NUNU-769509 format. One line per 8 residues: number of its first residue (from 1); their letters; for each residue x, y, z of C-alpha. Coordinates in steps of 0.001 Angstrom, whole numbers. Example, Ala and Ser with C-alpha at 12.3 -4.5 7.8 and 13.67 -1.06 7.14 Angstrom:
<lumlos>
1> as> 12300,-4500,7800; 13670,-1060,7140
</lumlos>
This chain:
<lumlos>
1> mspyfqse> 0,0,0; 1189,3515,-789; 2584,5383,2249; 497,8368,1110; -2799,6481,1110; -5613,8167,3029; -8839,6778,1622; -10146,5091,-1517
9> nleirrai> -12466,8021,-2265; -9582,10444,-2117; -7404,8267,-4356; -10174,8075,-6966; -10750,11822,-6779; -7051,12565,-7211; -6825,10280,-10239; -9897,11848,-11861
17> hkvskate> -8632,15354,-11128; -5185,14660,-12574; -6486,13111,-15797; -9263,15693,-16222; -6785,18521,-15836; -4506,17035,-18492; -7412,16450,-20905; -9126,19772,-20154
25> kkgiwvid> -12196,17830,-18931; -12677,16166,-22310; -13937,12606,-22542; -16373,10505,-20535; -15631,8712,-17273; -16900,5132,-17564; -16849,3401,-14174; -18177,70,-12951
33> rggdrnyi> -20304,-439,-9821; -17399,591,-7594; -18094,4150,-8735; -21669,4062,-7449; -21117,6236,-4411; -22419,9683,-3498; -18887,11012,-3079; -18089,10273,-6738
41> fdymlnny> -21386,11623,-8055; -20954,14840,-6063; -17439,15333,-7401; -18457,14647,-11002; -21464,16946,-10963; -19738,19765,-9076; -16841,19746,-11536; -18960,19339,-14690
49> lsflirlk> -17361,16031,-15667; -19234,13713,-18022; -19776,10262,-16554; -21302,6850,-17216; -21470,4744,-14063; -22982,1323,-13526; -25317,1324,-10529; -25756,-1149,-7716
57> ktrdliyr> -29263,-2510,-7305; -29627,-786,-3927; -29342,2744,-5387; -32369,5049,-5069; -33317,7432,-7886; -35971,10080,-8421; -38417,9247,-11213; -41529,11345,-11929
65> ggehlvle> -41179,13126,-8609; -40959,9992,-6486; -38059,8046,-5020; -37668,4502,-6320; -35227,1635,-6030; -33202,1531,-9247; -33804,-2206,-9714; -37562,-1614,-9708
73> laltcplp> -37139,1133,-12316; -34981,-1151,-14433; -37371,-4106,-14317; -40299,-1924,-15445; -38343,136,-17992; -39523,-256,-21619; -36795,-1880,-23753; -37770,-1078,-27357
81> yaervvkq> -34406,-1891,-28958; -32309,-5029,-29398; -28747,-5742,-30446; -26542,-8823,-30670; -22960,-8627,-29394; -20125,-11160,-29333; -17680,-11348,-26454; -14401,-13268,-26351
89> ekgketiy> -14333,-15369,-23177; -11535,-17863,-22474; -10696,-18114,-26150; -14304,-18729,-27192; -16985,-16494,-28618; -20099,-15965,-26515; -23146,-14375,-28134; -25453,-12090,-26150
97> dlqfgsrp> -28823,-10833,-27369; -29320,-7540,-25573; -32427,-5409,-25098; -32088,-1814,-24000; -34005,1364,-23189; -33829,4451,-20982; -35652,6642,-18458; -35088,10243,-17281
105> vklpgkke> -34121,10335,-13593; -32365,12383,-10934; -30284,11613,-7877; -31983,12268,-4526; -31198,15808,-3406; -29810,16791,-6812; -31349,19016,-9473; -29274,17870,-12465
113> pltlvvvr> -31267,15832,-15038; -29759,12389,-15601; -30603,9325,-17658; -30923,5725,-16547; -30012,3320,-19376; -31132,-270,-18830; -29660,-3325,-20587; -31023,-6854,-20269
121> gygkepim> -29610,-10081,-21658; -26220,-10152,-19972; -26617,-11886,-16620; -29677,-12503,-14468; -30159,-8882,-13441; -30235,-5905,-15807; -27245,-3644,-16260; -28204,-205,-14951
129> lltdlrvt> -26162,2740,-16206; -26484,6312,-14936; -25178,9161,-17088; -25304,12929,-17289; -24913,12790,-21076; -27778,13951,-23235; -29707,10849,-24290; -32686,10903,-26625
137> ksrksiwg> -35212,8123,-27201; -33534,7138,-30465; -31860,3778,-30897; -28559,5391,-31902; -28438,7613,-28834; -29173,4865,-26306; -26925,2306,-28010; -24074,4818,-27904
145> ivesyltr> -24274,4728,-24102; -24453,927,-24011; -21529,608,-26412; -19421,2973,-24309; -19930,776,-21281; -19278,-2465,-23177; -15897,-1050,-24210; -14848,-1893,-20660
153> wsieetir> -14750,-5558,-21679; -11662,-5012,-23804; -10082,-2953,-21018; -10683,-5735,-18499; -9218,-8257,-20935; -6108,-6090,-21278; -5661,-5898,-17500; -6145,-9664,-17256
161> flkqsykv> -3553,-10123,-19996; -1009,-8022,-18083; -1589,-9942,-14860; -1425,-13386,-16424; 1310,-12977,-19025; 3705,-10941,-16896; 2905,-12449,-13486; 2259,-9014,-12001
169> edirllty> 815,-10327,-8756; 3936,-12460,-8185; 6343,-9509,-8317; 7978,-8902,-4935; 9795,-5601,-4302; 10943,-4010,-1056; 9441,-539,-1464; 6305,980,-2966
177> hrlqnmma> 8363,3264,-5228; 10180,268,-6717; 6813,-1317,-7461; 5758,1911,-9187; 8921,1827,-11294; 8313,-1804,-12210; 4757,-993,-13301; 6105,1793,-15514
185> iltavayf> 8472,-696,-17181; 5661,-3227,-17568; 3444,-583,-19164; 6190,216,-21666; 6556,-3487,-22498; 2793,-3838,-22930; 2791,-833,-25254; 5516,-2417,-27370
193> vmvylglr> 3619,-5705,-27637; 153,-4222,-28233; 876,-1151,-30329; 4370,-1146,-31787; 4745,-4878,-32404; 1168,-6066,-32717; -328,-3295,-34827; 2384,-1524,-36825
201> tklrvlar> 2637,-3066,-40249; 6306,-2208,-40697; 7135,-4874,-38082; 4802,-7530,-39476; 7751,-9838,-40212; 8909,-9718,-36612; 5361,-10322,-35383; 5078,-13409,-37636
209> hvmiasrr> 8273,-14914,-36212; 7054,-14278,-32668; 3658,-15844,-33403; 5324,-18990,-34756; 7545,-19205,-31682; 4498,-19286,-29414; 3833,-22876,-30645; 60,-22588,-30366
217> lfgipdfh> -1317,-25701,-32023; -4935,-24665,-32388; -4600,-21203,-33858; -4300,-17715,-32473; -7362,-16333,-30644; -8669,-12899,-31561; -7053,-11393,-28466; -3649,-12288,-29900
225> fyaladgi> -1570,-10391,-27345; -1418,-13570,-25250; 228,-15336,-28177; 2648,-12453,-28667; 3662,-12508,-24997; 4140,-16290,-25049; 6070,-16087,-28310; 8427,-13402,-27028
233> reylfgrq> 9147,-15472,-23932; 9777,-18633,-25979; 11966,-16873,-28520; 14082,-14891,-26052; 14654,-17807,-23660; 18356,-18593,-23717; 19239,-15894,-26257; 21575,-12974,-25686
241> kglqrfhh> 21041,-10811,-28766; 17297,-10345,-28504; 15326,-9422,-31609; 17818,-7100,-33312; 18446,-9533,-36177; 14846,-9314,-37358; 14847,-5533,-36990; 17995,-5265,-39128
249> qwleenkq> 16447,-7706,-41591; 13449,-5438,-41965; 15697,-2414,-42519; 17553,-4251,-45281; 14328,-5375,-46962; 12706,-1954,-46776; 15467,356,-47937; 14099,3470,-49561
257> lslfdl> 16091,6340,-51006; 15577,9671,-49347; 13835,12321,-51412; 16865,14536,-50905; 19580,11942,-51693; 21514,12673,-54912
</lumlos>
């Protein structure tokens, strides 16, 4: 634990403040049920920050002048639209048929108009999303909110990838600052694998060699960063010169005269 830790609420507020300051309050804060707390809502609304937060079923909301349990509002909410989504789970595709709709609401004691977006079809209970964004009754408007929340799936998969492939939870360091430094290094490695190596076409040859080295017999799943991480580990094990040979090979194969060379 950080020696500067005071409370979870304060840590969340500091993180939001730091990022919001750097982005000039642009973007939307998408938070899971852990963000369903009055402290967070107060901070977001007071600082005019756009948010999309999944609610716990015990949350109370104001609807048509009365206070209601959010689960009751969700179960009686009209769901005029439907959409099919596919999620990668443990290397397999799982199909979900979702129904969704919305209702105008407010938080108890607050005057700001908010929208409750309800999604059914993923789990036994509906997903209940509260946002300050302007939402109309159109399919496109409501689905935009749902899609923003579902983007969290890929984020969670990325975090899971980092934990599993790089054994993050097994790292043992003597001080908190050393752990911070290690996480910075790990983030740089993850960037190399996901962006520079995995997505940049000019290193496609290197990526192919790494994929082959992973020795996956039944193909590469869509979330191929696991294969890249395994391949890098297999290829680098016992080697001293790393991947420079393939980088130099690419340079030789992709020589191009400069526009200003005579």
